[in-house]
N, C-alpha and C positions, 0 to 999 in steps of 0.2 A: 597479542591474543586475541584483539580489540580488530586489529587488524586483517587475521591471517581470516576472521570468521565473515567478515563483513566481505574478500575475497573469493572466497567457501561461496558465498551464495552471489555474488556476480558471477561470473563461474559459471552456477547454476543454470543462470535464469537467462545466460545468454545463447549457451549452447539447446534448452528448453524453451525458449521463447513463445517458437509456437505453438509445439506440442501442450503447452501451459493451455499459452489463449485459448485452447479450439479444449480445452477441460473445464470452463469457468462462465455456466450457462447466464444468457439473460436474465433468465428464468429463476436462479439461481435466489431460495431467500434468503440468502446471507446481504444478498442485496439489495433487495425488495423492498424486501421489513420496516426500510430507513424512507421509505421513498413518503410516509405519513410524516415525516416529521421536515422536509424540505418545503420552504414557502412556494408562495407562486412565483415567477418568475425570478427562482430563487438564484445567486451568484455564491456557483461551489467551485472546493480548488479539491482535488483530490489527488492527495497523497499518495502515493504507491501504485497509479493508476492503472496500472498492467497496459489492455488490452484495448482500456477506454468503455467497457462496458456501460459504465456510468451516465457517459454522455450518450448512446442511444437512451437508457430506460429515460432520460431527464430529456431527452426530445419525443419522447410516450407520455411520459406520464406530468410532465412540465413546462410545457412547450412555452417557449420564449425567455427559457435561464440561460443563463451563461457560465460555463464549463474549462476549468484549467487544470490539467492533469499534466503531474510529473511523474518520472520514476528514471534510475538509473541506469537504465535499460535501455543502450539506445533502438536493441533490436526490439523492444516493447514498445517504446514509445512511436516507430516506424508503423505497424500494425495498428495499435493505434488514431497515427492519424489517416491510418488507407482504410479502417471502420468508418470513421469520421466523414466521409466525401461521402455517405448519402445521410445526414442532417439535416432537414427540413425545419425545424422550430429551434436548432440551439446553435449558437455563437458557446464554437471549441477550441481551444488553444494551447496545444502541450510542449513540450522542458522536456528534457534529457537533463535534472536536476535530481542531486547525490545528498539526501535529508540527512545525513552525516557531517555533512562537515560545517563546521559555525558562522552563520548567514547566511543558511541557505534560504530564505522566502524572498534576499535580497532579489537572488537570482532564478525570479520565475521572470513565466515568456508573457510578456503582455500580453492584455483581457482588455480590448478598446471601454467597452462597459462599467470595465475597475477601474480602470485606469485614468479616464477622466473625473468623475465619479469621485475619486479620492479615500470611499467612503469604506471600503473594506470588500470583505463574502458575508457572506450571509453565513453560509455555515464551509467546514474545513472537515474532510472524512480524509482515512486513514482505517481501511481496511483490513485486515490477514496483513497487517505492516511492522506491528512495533513488537511482532515475535521472532522474525526476521534481525533484529539489532540488539547486539548482546553490550552484556556491562546497563548495568538501571541507572548509574548516573547520566552512558550515553541515548538511553529510554524518556530520561527523564527532562534531559537539550531536549529533543526531540517535537515535546509534547510542550513544551511551554513555546519554540519555535515556532510549530500551529496555531500556536493561540494569537500569535503578532500580527495577522495579516484581517481580520476577524474586524467586521460592525462591532460596536460595543456591545448591542444585545446580540450580535452572532454566538453559534454553538461549532463544539467538535463534538463528532460522533468517529467515534473512535470502536475497531469489532478484533479480538486476538482467537485462539484456537488452543483451545482445548483437546489437546488429543488425545492425548490420556484416556480419556473421561470415554475410547470408541477400541474394540479389542481388533480391527481389524484397523487401527491406524497405530499399534501398540506395537502389532508385527511392522511396522516399518524402522522400525528401528535398529541402529544400528553401532558395533562397536566404535568408536573413536581411533580406533587402528587404522582403521580404513581410509584414512585421512591426515595420518601421520603427528595424531592428536594429544596430548598426554590429558587424558581427562584431570589428572590434577590440580592441570591451570584453568578452566572452566568457574563459570556458578553453577548453583546448585540451580534444577532445575531446563541448566542445557541440552540439545538432543541433536540430536543429528540422524536424517528421516530418509529412507529409501523411495528413490522415486523409478519406476520403470513404462513409464506411457512414451517410447519416441527410443529406447537405447534405458542406462541405466542413468540413472545422476543424484548426489549425494549433498542435502541441502541444511543447512543450521537451521534450528529455532529451539525459542524459549518459552519453558511453560512459561506463563500469566495467572497467577492465578489472585483469585475477590481478594486478598489482601495486599497485592503489590499495586491491583490493579487499583485501587482507593490509594494505595499513595504513589501511584503517579499521576 
């Protein structure tokens, strides 16, 4: 079932990469709120970087930073690389990496400012990523691996989607029959959500409450 849910989301983001990227603004408070926690001239690993908007934010707010962005969707990485051509104050590198595979941090794209010092990253960031990963043990493994390329004093910033808190998002919940998945095979908190921009799509999301976040 884990593979089925991962494949469902890969298909969604490959199909709607352009429309999804267009829906993610640089002024999104979910993005801009992390700026105060980023040191100057930071080395940053963005896990699930999407269209690379964090690199653009660093270029404006933390000039002289080094950015590495990874995502499992090639189309999003292509979009990120295209947007990064306008950077003037940030060294940005992107790569297609599946963080659900063991040892994914060993396959990060090279960033000279990180590789030459061997010191690792000041910060590893995963915004709106963990809730797309099925199974608690797999989520926990991803979090553990995210910590591995950090500097000794580095830290991880994580955000998750509390979609049940909003009526508009609750209306997007779709029955699992739509993708021929038996709900009995799923974990509590697993949902299928509707998407209607540029066509209709369906994606898997897990509701990570405060208790589970604490455990992770």
